[in-house]
N, C-alpha and C positions, 0 to 999 in steps of 0.2 A: 172964884176960881181965883187962887194964886197966880202971882207973874209968872212964874218960873212953868206948871201946867199948861194956861195961855203960848205962853213962847213956844214951848213943845208942841201944840195942836196945830201954832202956826207953822211950822215947819214941816211936819209930817204935812199938813194938807199943799204942802209947796214939793216935795218928795215925789216923784215917781210912782205912783202904785197901779198895777192892773186895771181897766174898767170893768166894770159888772157889763152884763150884756145888754145890748138895746131892746128895748120892744119890739121896736120889728125885726128883729133876728130871733127873737124866740121861738124855738121849733114849733110845730102845730102839734097838739097831744090830745087824744080822745077824753071826751069827761070821763072823770073815775065811774065807776061803778057805785060807790057809794060815798056819800060828803055828808056831811054835817058840820057846819059854819057857824061861827057865832063870831058875831061882829059886834064891836065895841064902837058906838057911833061918834062918841067926841074928838071930833079933830078930823073924821076921816073927808069930810066933804058933803055939802047936801046932796052935789049930784051924784056923787059918786054911792053916796047912801039910798036916793033912791034906786039907784039901778040893781044895789045887793037887795033889796027890798022886795023886787020883784022877780028874785031867782027861786027856785025851789033850795029845799033844805036848805036854808039858812035863816037862821034867829037872829033878832034884834038884841042886844042884852039893854033894854029900853030901863030905865029907872037906876041907871047910874050914875051916881052922883058926881060933874065934872071936876070938882075936891078932892078927888079918892085919897090923895094920900093924908088929907085930915076929917078924913070920913071915917072911921073904922068900920062902922056900921053897912059902908057902900061897898068894902072889902070883902067881907064877910057874905053879902049879899050874892056878889059876884063867884066867890068857891061858891057856894049853894048851887049858881046856877051849873056853871061847868062839872058839876058832879051830877045835875039831873038830865041835863043836855048831853055831859060827856062827846066835845063835839070832836070831828079830828082834823078843824083847822078852825082857828082863830085868824081873823080880819082884822088890825086896829090900824088908827091914827097916830099923828103925832102925841094927841091928849091921853089915846089907850096903852101909849107905848109906857106912860109912869104907871097907871095901872096894873100892867104886867109885870115893872119891873119891882113892884110894893107886893105884887100875887108872887114874884119868886123868891124877895127877899122874907119874907112870912113863912110863905107854905110851899118851900120850893121841891114838893112832889106830886102838887096838884094838877101839875098838865104837862104833858108830854109827848107832843106832838107838834104839827107842822102851823106854823104863825108865818103871816103876810104882815109886815108892815106898811103901809103908805104916808112917809116923810115924816118919818120917824124924828123926834131930838130927844134929846139926853139917853142919846147911843151906849155911852162909853158905863154909864153905871145899868146900863139891859144889859150890853153884852157880859158884865161881871157877875151879874146873876144866872147867868141862862144855865140850864143844864146840856151838858152834849146830848143831850136824849132828845131836846128842841129842834126841828129844821127850821131855819129862818132865812125870810127873803124879803129882803130891803127892795121898797121899789121905790125910787128918788131920784128928786129932780136936776137934774146936773148944772141948775141954775136956782139951786136954793140960796137963798143969803143967810138962811136959821142956822140950817147945819150942812157946812158946805159940804160939796162930793168929794171934793178930796181927802177931808178927815173921815167920811163913810169909807171910801175906797180905803182906807191904809189900816179902818177898825177889819173890816171886809177880807185882807189880805192873810192876816191872822189867825183868821176861823175855818174850820175847814164844815162846820156845821150851820153858816151862814151866805147867802147868796146875794148879788146887789143887780138889782133889773135897773136899770136906767134911763128915764123921761128926757131924751137930751135937749129938749126946747121947752120945756116945763121947770117951773119954781118951787117954791115951800107949799104951793094949795095948788095937789095934782087933781087934775080933772079927765075922766077917761070913761069912752061911749061903753056901752053892754057888750059888745064883742069882744072889746079888751080887754076887758074885766073877766070873762069869760076865760078866755087865751092866758092870762095871768095865771090863773085859779088852775086851770089843768094845768098849765105846765109845775106849778107848785109841789101838786101831787106827785108827778115825778119825778122829785128830790129825795 
């Protein structure tokens, strides 16, 4: 990262940007009538992954190489998974954001539905490749020291198709209970 870009990011983080919605302030919503969720496991956290594995209509994208950017076969396998499952929502963590960025770079028309990102990194690159047809919700720790919340707020404030949910007492490694994950998913389906 060059010095000018780094200074710009630091300045943006210090500027006041509207906060996202706090998890505790998410309005209650009924579960969607139809859901078909694909979860990209690397970077989502084992605690959260265990909850997601127990949910109905959730497929875990096992077998995806954690080093997606250097393994074209892994990306091709992921595209095949998308075409087979036809998910109505993708849930990814920090490492999964890299895979989605690569997907939108190389296959921009492949997926045009809802996305939840838990504690994502490389958001600038992701948002540049994202289609306006995708509705993205970022769930981010307000105390994250890897991707600072000020930078995330700045990014979200300029995008109509991205919402932010803030986990006010968590950092980068997010951990949620089953009810909280369900609550977030139900909320995102209304976006």
